[in-house]
DSSP file (Angstrom, degrees, kcal/mol; ACC not computed):
  #  RESIDUE AA STRUCTURE BP1 BP2  ACC     N-H-->O    O-->H-N    N-H-->O    O-->H-N    TCO  KAPPA ALPHA  PHI   PSI    X-CA   Y-CA   Z-CA
    1    1 A M     >        0   0    0      0, 0.0     4,-1.5     0, 0.0     3,-0.3   0.000 360.0 360.0 360.0 -45.6   39.4   -6.5   27.3
    2    2 A S  H  >  +     0   0    0      1,-0.2     4,-3.0     2,-0.2     5,-0.2   0.862 360.0  64.1 -66.3 -29.0   40.7   -3.4   25.3
    3    3 A R  H  > S+     0   0    0      1,-0.2     4,-2.5     2,-0.2    -1,-0.2   0.913 100.7  49.3 -61.5 -40.5   39.7   -5.1   22.0
    4    4 A S  H  > S+     0   0    0     -3,-0.3     4,-1.9     2,-0.2    -1,-0.2   0.882 111.2  49.9 -65.9 -34.0   36.0   -4.9   23.0
    5    5 A V  H  X S+     0   0    0     -4,-1.5     4,-2.1     2,-0.2    -2,-0.2   0.935 111.1  49.2 -60.7 -47.9   36.4   -1.3   23.9
    6    6 A D  H  X S+     0   0    0     -4,-3.0     4,-2.3     1,-0.2    -2,-0.2   0.874 111.8  47.1 -65.8 -37.0   38.0   -0.6   20.6
    7    7 A S  H  X S+     0   0    0     -4,-2.5     4,-2.5     2,-0.2    -1,-0.2   0.845 112.0  53.2 -69.4 -31.5   35.2   -2.5   18.6
    8    8 A S  H  X S+     0   0    0     -4,-1.9     4,-2.0    -5,-0.2    -2,-0.2   0.881 109.0  46.8 -69.4 -35.7   32.7   -0.6   20.6
    9    9 A V  H  X S+     0   0    0     -4,-2.1     4,-2.3     2,-0.2     5,-0.2   0.928 113.7  48.8 -67.7 -48.5   34.2    2.7   19.7
   10   10 A A  H  X S+     0   0    0     -4,-2.3     4,-2.1     1,-0.2    -2,-0.2   0.912 110.2  51.8 -61.9 -40.6   34.4    1.7   16.0
   11   11 A S  H  X S+     0   0    0     -4,-2.5     4,-2.2     1,-0.2    -1,-0.2   0.908 110.3  49.4 -56.7 -46.6   30.8    0.5   16.1
   12   12 A N  H  X S+     0   0    0     -4,-2.0     4,-2.0     1,-0.2    -1,-0.2   0.855 110.1  49.1 -58.8 -40.7   29.7    3.9   17.6
   13   13 A E  H  X S+     0   0    0     -4,-2.3     4,-2.2     2,-0.2    -1,-0.2   0.886 110.3  51.8 -72.8 -35.3   31.6    5.9   15.0
   14   14 A H  H  X S+     0   0    0     -4,-2.1     4,-2.4    -5,-0.2    -2,-0.2   0.919 109.0  50.9 -64.8 -42.4   30.0    3.8   12.1
   15   15 A E  H  X S+     0   0    0     -4,-2.2     4,-2.0     2,-0.2    -1,-0.2   0.901 110.1  49.1 -67.5 -41.3   26.5    4.4   13.5
   16   16 A I  H  X S+     0   0    0     -4,-2.0     4,-1.8     1,-0.2    -1,-0.2   0.939 111.9  48.8 -62.0 -44.2   27.2    8.2   13.7
   17   17 A I  H  X S+     0   0    0     -4,-2.2     4,-2.3     1,-0.2    -2,-0.2   0.904 111.1  50.6 -61.7 -41.5   28.5    8.2   10.1
   18   18 A T  H  X S+     0   0    0     -4,-2.4     4,-2.5     1,-0.2    -1,-0.2   0.895 109.1  50.5 -68.6 -37.3   25.4    6.2    8.9
   19   19 A I  H  X S+     0   0    0     -4,-2.0     4,-2.3     2,-0.2    -1,-0.2   0.842 109.9  50.2 -66.6 -34.2   23.0    8.6   10.5
   20   20 A V  H  X S+     0   0    0     -4,-1.8     4,-2.3     2,-0.2    -2,-0.2   0.902 110.9  49.5 -69.9 -39.9   24.7   11.5    8.9
   21   21 A H  H  X S+     0   0    0     -4,-2.3     4,-2.1     2,-0.2    -2,-0.2   0.908 112.5  48.6 -64.9 -43.0   24.5    9.8    5.5
   22   22 A A  H  X S+     0   0    0     -4,-2.5     4,-2.6     2,-0.2    -2,-0.2   0.963 112.8  45.4 -61.3 -53.3   20.7    9.0    6.1
   23   23 A R  H  X S+     0   0    0     -4,-2.3     4,-2.4     1,-0.2    -2,-0.2   0.893 111.6  52.6 -59.9 -41.9   19.9   12.5    7.1
   24   24 A A  H  X S+     0   0    0     -4,-2.3     4,-2.7     1,-0.2    -1,-0.2   0.906 111.0  49.0 -60.5 -40.6   21.9   14.0    4.2
   25   25 A Y  H  X S+     0   0    0     -4,-2.1     4,-2.4     2,-0.2    -2,-0.2   0.927 109.6  49.9 -68.5 -43.3   20.0   11.7    1.7
   26   26 A V  H  X S+     0   0    0     -4,-2.6     4,-2.3     1,-0.2    -1,-0.2   0.923 111.2  50.5 -63.3 -38.7   16.6   12.7    3.2
   27   27 A R  H  X S+     0   0    0     -4,-2.4     4,-2.9     1,-0.2     5,-0.3   0.946 108.5  53.1 -56.6 -50.4   17.6   16.3    2.8
   28   28 A E  H  X S+     0   0    0     -4,-2.7     4,-2.1     1,-0.2    -1,-0.2   0.879 109.1  46.9 -59.0 -37.9   18.6   15.6   -0.7
   29   29 A V  H  X S+     0   0    0     -4,-2.4     4,-2.1     2,-0.2    -1,-0.2   0.932 113.2  50.9 -68.8 -41.1   15.2   14.1   -1.6
   30   30 A K  H  < S+     0   0    0     -4,-2.3    -2,-0.2    -5,-0.2    -1,-0.2   0.921 112.2  45.4 -59.7 -47.1   13.5   17.1    0.1
   31   31 A E  H >< S+     0   0    0     -4,-2.9     3,-1.1     1,-0.2    -1,-0.2   0.841 110.1  54.9 -66.2 -35.3   15.5   19.6   -1.8
   32   32 A T  H 3< S+     0   0    0     -4,-2.1     3,-0.3    -5,-0.3    -2,-0.2   0.892 116.5  37.0 -59.6 -43.1   14.9   17.7   -5.1
   33   33 A F  T >< S+     0   0    0     -4,-2.1     3,-1.7     1,-0.2     7,-0.3  -0.061  78.0 125.3-102.8  28.4   11.1   17.8   -4.5
   34   34 A H  T <  S+     0   0    0     -3,-1.1     3,-0.3     1,-0.3    -1,-0.2   0.858  80.0  42.9 -57.0 -34.3   11.1   21.3   -3.1
   35   35 A D  T 3  S+     0   0    0     -3,-0.3    -1,-0.3     1,-0.2     2,-0.2   0.411 117.2  49.1 -88.9  -1.2    8.6   22.4   -5.7
   36   36 A D    X>  +     0   0    0     -3,-1.7     4,-1.3     1,-0.1     3,-0.8  -0.658  61.3 172.1-140.4  78.5    6.5   19.3   -5.3
   37   37 A K  H 3> S+     0   0    0     -3,-0.3     4,-2.8     1,-0.3     5,-0.2   0.825  75.8  65.6 -61.5 -31.3    5.8   18.7   -1.6
   38   38 A S  H 3> S+     0   0    0      1,-0.2     4,-1.8     2,-0.2    -1,-0.3   0.905 100.5  51.4 -59.1 -38.1    3.4   15.8   -2.3
   39   39 A R  H <> S+     0   0    0     -3,-0.8     4,-2.3     2,-0.2    -1,-0.2   0.915 111.2  47.0 -61.3 -44.8    6.4   13.7   -3.8
   40   40 A Y  H  X S+     0   0    0     -4,-1.3     4,-2.2    -7,-0.3    -1,-0.2   0.878 111.5  49.9 -67.8 -34.3    8.4   14.3   -0.7
   41   41 A A  H  X S+     0   0    0     -4,-2.8     4,-1.9     2,-0.2    -1,-0.2   0.832 109.6  52.3 -68.8 -28.8    5.5   13.4    1.5
   42   42 A M  H  X S+     0   0    0     -4,-1.8     4,-3.0    -5,-0.2     5,-0.2   0.903 106.9  54.1 -69.0 -44.1    5.0   10.2   -0.6
   43   43 A F  H  X S+     0   0    0     -4,-2.3     4,-2.3     1,-0.2    -2,-0.2   0.953 110.3  45.4 -49.9 -56.7    8.7    9.4   -0.1
   44   44 A L  H  X S+     0   0    0     -4,-2.2     4,-2.5     1,-0.2    -1,-0.2   0.877 113.2  50.6 -56.0 -43.4    8.2    9.7    3.7
   45   45 A T  H  X S+     0   0    0     -4,-1.9     4,-3.0     2,-0.2     5,-0.3   0.935 109.1  50.7 -62.3 -48.7    5.0    7.6    3.6
   46   46 A I  H  X S+     0   0    0     -4,-3.0     4,-2.2     1,-0.2    -2,-0.2   0.903 112.4  47.9 -54.7 -44.9    6.8    4.9    1.6
   47   47 A M  H  X S+     0   0    0     -4,-2.3     4,-1.8    -5,-0.2    -1,-0.2   0.941 112.9  45.1 -69.1 -45.9    9.5    4.7    4.0
   48   48 A K  H  X S+     0   0    0     -4,-2.5     4,-2.3     1,-0.2    -2,-0.2   0.873 115.7  47.6 -68.4 -37.0    7.4    4.6    7.1
   49   49 A E  H  X S+     0   0    0     -4,-3.0     4,-2.3     2,-0.2     6,-0.3   0.864 108.4  54.7 -66.9 -35.4    5.0    2.0    5.6
   50   50 A G  H  X>S+     0   0    0     -4,-2.2     5,-1.1    -5,-0.3     4,-0.9   0.895 111.4  45.9 -64.5 -38.7    8.0    0.0    4.5
   51   51 A K  H  <5S+     0   0    0     -4,-1.8     3,-0.2     2,-0.2    -2,-0.2   0.934 113.8  47.4 -65.9 -47.0    9.2    0.0    8.2
   52   52 A A  H  <5S+     0   0    0     -4,-2.3    -2,-0.2     1,-0.2    -1,-0.2   0.869 122.3  34.2 -66.2 -37.4    5.8   -0.8    9.6
   53   53 A R  H  <5S-     0   0    0     -4,-2.3    -1,-0.2    -5,-0.2    -2,-0.2   0.521  95.7-136.4 -94.4  -7.3    5.1   -3.7    7.2
   54   54 A R  T  <5 +     0   0    0     -4,-0.9     2,-0.6    -3,-0.2    -3,-0.2   0.906  57.6 140.7  46.3  45.1    8.7   -4.9    6.9
   55   55 A D     >< +     0   0    0     -5,-1.1     4,-1.8    -6,-0.3    -1,-0.2  -0.793  20.8 168.1-121.6  85.0    8.1   -5.2    3.2
   56   56 A I  H  > S+     0   0    0     -2,-0.6     4,-2.7     1,-0.2     5,-0.2   0.847  72.5  57.5 -62.9 -39.2   11.2   -4.0    1.6
   57   57 A A  H  > S+     0   0    0      2,-0.2     4,-2.0     1,-0.2    -1,-0.2   0.913 108.8  45.7 -60.5 -44.8   10.4   -5.2   -1.9
   58   58 A T  H  > S+     0   0    0      2,-0.2     4,-2.6     1,-0.2    -1,-0.2   0.937 113.4  49.9 -68.4 -43.2    7.1   -3.2   -2.1
   59   59 A A  H  X S+     0   0    0     -4,-1.8     4,-2.7     1,-0.2    -2,-0.2   0.915 111.9  48.4 -63.4 -41.5    8.8   -0.1   -0.7
   60   60 A V  H  X S+     0   0    0     -4,-2.7     4,-2.7     2,-0.2    -1,-0.2   0.907 109.9  51.7 -63.0 -41.2   11.6   -0.4   -3.3
   61   61 A A  H  X S+     0   0    0     -4,-2.0     4,-1.7     2,-0.2    -2,-0.2   0.911 111.8  46.3 -63.7 -46.0    9.1   -0.9   -6.0
   62   62 A R  H  X S+     0   0    0     -4,-2.6     4,-2.8     2,-0.2    -1,-0.2   0.900 112.2  50.6 -62.9 -41.9    7.2    2.3   -5.0
   63   63 A L  H  X S+     0   0    0     -4,-2.7     4,-3.0     2,-0.2    -2,-0.2   0.913 106.2  56.3 -65.1 -38.7   10.5    4.3   -4.7
   64   64 A K  H  < S+     0   0    0     -4,-2.7    -1,-0.2    -5,-0.2    -2,-0.2   0.935 112.2  42.0 -54.1 -47.4   11.6    3.2   -8.1
   65   65 A E  H >< S+     0   0    0     -4,-1.7     3,-1.4     1,-0.2    -2,-0.2   0.944 115.9  48.7 -64.5 -49.9    8.3    4.6   -9.5
   66   66 A L  H 3< S+     0   0    0     -4,-2.8    -2,-0.2     1,-0.3    -1,-0.2   0.859 115.8  44.1 -58.5 -39.6    8.6    7.8   -7.4
   67   67 A F  T >< S+     0   0    0     -4,-3.0     3,-2.6    -5,-0.2    -1,-0.3   0.246  78.4 142.8 -93.7  10.8   12.2    8.4   -8.4
   68   68 A H  T <  S+     0   0    0     -3,-1.4    -3,-0.1     1,-0.3     3,-0.0  -0.357  77.1  14.0 -58.0 123.5   11.8    7.7  -12.1
   69   69 A G  T 3  S+     0   0    0     -2,-0.1     2,-0.6     1,-0.1    -1,-0.3   0.441 102.0 101.9  89.5   1.7   14.0   10.1  -13.9
   70   70 A Y    X>  +     0   0    0     -3,-2.6     4,-1.7     1,-0.2     3,-1.0  -0.728  43.6 173.3-121.5  76.2   15.9   11.1  -10.8
   71   71 A H  H 3> S+     0   0    0     -2,-0.6     4,-2.8     1,-0.3     5,-0.3   0.862  74.9  56.5 -56.7 -40.4   19.1    9.1  -11.3
   72   72 A N  H 3> S+     0   0    0      1,-0.2     4,-1.6     2,-0.2    -1,-0.3   0.811 106.4  48.7 -64.0 -30.3   20.8   10.7   -8.3
   73   73 A L  H <> S+     0   0    0     -3,-1.0     4,-2.3     2,-0.2    -1,-0.2   0.818 111.8  49.5 -78.7 -32.2   18.0    9.7   -5.8
   74   74 A I  H  X S+     0   0    0     -4,-1.7     4,-1.9    -7,-0.2    13,-0.3   0.948 112.0  48.1 -71.0 -45.6   18.1    6.1   -7.1
   75   75 A V  H  X S+     0   0    0     -4,-2.8     4,-0.9     1,-0.2    -2,-0.2   0.934 114.7  47.8 -59.4 -40.3   21.9    5.9   -6.8
   76   76 A G  H  < S+     0   0    0     -4,-1.6     3,-0.5    -5,-0.3     4,-0.2   0.884 108.4  51.1 -68.1 -38.9   21.5    7.4   -3.3
   77   77 A I  H >< S+     0   0    0     -4,-2.3     3,-1.6     1,-0.2     4,-0.4   0.800 102.3  63.8 -64.3 -32.1   18.7    5.0   -2.1
   78   78 A N  H >< S+     0   0    0     -4,-1.9     3,-1.5     1,-0.3    -1,-0.2   0.857  88.5  68.0 -64.8 -34.3   20.9    2.0   -3.3
   79   79 A K  T 3< S+     0   0    0     -4,-0.9    21,-2.7    -3,-0.5    22,-0.7   0.700 105.3  42.7 -59.0 -19.9   23.5    2.9   -0.7
   80   80 A F  T <  S+     0   0    0     -3,-1.6    -1,-0.3    -4,-0.2    26,-0.2   0.448 101.0  84.4-103.2  -3.3   21.0    1.9    2.0
   81   81 A L  S <  S-     0   0    0     -3,-1.5     5,-0.1    -4,-0.4    21,-0.0  -0.734  83.9-108.4-105.9 149.0   19.6   -1.2    0.4
   82   82 A P    >   -     0   0    0      0, 0.0     3,-2.4     0, 0.0     4,-0.4  -0.428  42.7-105.3 -67.2 154.3   20.9   -4.7    0.6
   83   83 A P  G >  S+     0   0    0      0, 0.0     3,-1.0     0, 0.0    -2,-0.0   0.768 118.5  59.7 -55.4 -33.7   22.3   -5.7   -2.8
   84   84 A H  G 3  S+     0   0    0      1,-0.2    11,-0.0     3,-0.0    -3,-0.0   0.533 108.3  48.3 -78.5  -3.3   19.4   -8.0   -3.8
   85   85 A H  G <  S+     0   0    0     -3,-2.4    -1,-0.2    -7,-0.1     3,-0.0   0.396  79.6 133.1-110.8   1.2   17.1   -4.9   -3.5
   86   86 A Y    <   -     0   0    0     -3,-1.0     2,-0.8    -4,-0.4   -11,-0.1  -0.131  60.1-122.6 -48.6 141.6   19.1   -2.4   -5.5
   87   87 A I        -     0   0    0    -13,-0.3     2,-0.3   -12,-0.0    -1,-0.1  -0.830  30.9-139.5 -84.2 109.8   17.2   -0.4   -8.0
   88   88 A R        -     0   0    0     -2,-0.8     2,-0.3    -3,-0.0     5,-0.0  -0.627   7.6-144.6 -81.0 133.0   18.9   -1.1  -11.4
   89   89 A L    >   -     0   0    0     -2,-0.3     3,-2.9     1,-0.1    -1,-0.0  -0.658  37.8 -85.8 -90.4 152.0   19.3    1.7  -13.7
   90   90 A Q  T 3  S+     0   0    0      1,-0.3    -1,-0.1    -2,-0.3     3,-0.1  -0.308 118.4  13.8 -60.2 128.0   19.1    1.0  -17.4
   91   91 A G  T 3  S+     0   0    0      1,-0.2     2,-0.9    -3,-0.0    -1,-0.3   0.463  92.9 135.6  90.8   0.6   22.4   -0.2  -18.7
   92   92 A D    <   +     0   0    0     -3,-2.9    -1,-0.2     1,-0.2     0, 0.0  -0.725  17.2 161.4 -89.5 102.5   23.6   -0.7  -15.1
   93   93 A D        +     0   0    0     -2,-0.9    -1,-0.2    -3,-0.1     2,-0.1   0.435  42.5 107.1 -99.2  -0.2   25.5   -4.1  -15.0
   94   94 A N  S    S-     0   0    0      1,-0.1     3,-0.1     0, 0.0    -2,-0.0  -0.348  74.1-128.9 -77.2 159.8   27.3   -3.3  -11.8
   95   95 A E        -     0   0    0      1,-0.2    -9,-0.1    -2,-0.1    -1,-0.1   0.641  53.6-124.2 -80.4 -12.8   26.5   -4.9   -8.5
   96   96 A G        -     0   0    0    -10,-0.0    -1,-0.2     2,-0.0     2,-0.2  -0.328  34.4 -50.1  96.2 173.9   26.3   -1.5   -6.8
   97   97 A E        -     0   0    0      1,-0.1     3,-0.1    -2,-0.1     2,-0.0  -0.478  63.4 -90.0 -86.4 160.0   28.0    0.0   -3.9
   98   98 A E        -     0   0    0     -2,-0.2    -1,-0.1     1,-0.1     2,-0.1  -0.389  50.3-102.8 -65.6 146.6   28.3   -1.5   -0.4
   99   99 A S        -     0   0    0      1,-0.1   -19,-0.2   -19,-0.1   -20,-0.1  -0.410  23.3-160.5 -71.4 145.7   25.6   -0.6    1.9
  100  100 A F  S    S+     0   0    0    -21,-2.7     2,-0.3     1,-0.3   -20,-0.2   0.787  76.4   3.6 -87.0 -32.6   26.2    2.0    4.5
  101  101 A V  S    S-     0   0    0    -22,-0.7    -1,-0.3   -83,-0.1     2,-0.0  -0.968  84.8 -92.2-151.7 155.5   23.4    1.1    6.7
  102  102 A S     >  -     0   0    0     -2,-0.3     4,-2.1     1,-0.1     5,-0.1  -0.329  38.8-116.4 -69.5 157.6   20.7   -1.6    6.9
  103  103 A T  H  > S+     0   0    0      1,-0.2     4,-2.8     2,-0.2     5,-0.2   0.895 114.8  54.0 -60.0 -46.1   17.4   -0.7    5.4
  104  104 A A  H  > S+     0   0    0      1,-0.2     4,-2.3     2,-0.2    -1,-0.2   0.865 106.6  50.6 -64.4 -33.3   15.6   -0.8    8.7
  105  105 A A  H  > S+     0   0    0      2,-0.2     4,-1.8     1,-0.2    -1,-0.2   0.936 112.7  48.0 -71.3 -40.9   18.0    1.6   10.3
  106  106 A F  H  X S+     0   0    0     -4,-2.1     4,-0.8     1,-0.2    -2,-0.2   0.923 111.4  49.1 -64.2 -44.6   17.5    4.0    7.3
  107  107 A I  H >< S+     0   0    0     -4,-2.8     3,-0.9     1,-0.2     4,-0.3   0.890 109.0  53.3 -62.5 -38.1   13.7    3.8    7.5
  108  108 A E  H >< S+     0   0    0     -4,-2.3     3,-1.4     1,-0.3    -1,-0.2   0.897 105.2  55.2 -60.1 -36.7   13.8    4.4   11.3
  109  109 A D  H 3< S+     0   0    0     -4,-1.8    -1,-0.3     1,-0.3    -2,-0.2   0.709  98.3  62.0 -68.9 -21.7   15.8    7.5   10.7
  110  110 A T  T <<        0   0    0     -3,-0.9    -1,-0.3    -4,-0.8    -2,-0.2   0.435 360.0 360.0 -90.3   1.2   13.2    8.9    8.3
  111  111 A K    <         0   0    0     -3,-1.4    -1,-0.2    -4,-0.3    -2,-0.1   0.479 360.0 360.0 -62.5 360.0   10.5    9.0   11.1
């Protein structure tokens, strides 16, 4: 009985951490494009459309184009993507970092 309580607590702690990471990433995108509000708006649109259509591949392709030249944003978004959807950087042979949160949860948080 106490094990289920412990795993429930651990699950809730992980959820809080992932929401914090997602919000911090959205803030990073907003700050990066502070002088180009249309690019930030496009980011939000891509995330919302990706959620609505459940089309991760298209959303990732659009984000790759939007974030071209912004290495930090690409590395950041990869933390939320399943490994088979990582955006590879030129010369990047690593498998990437482990996901913090599912893509669906990240997209949900950007609403």
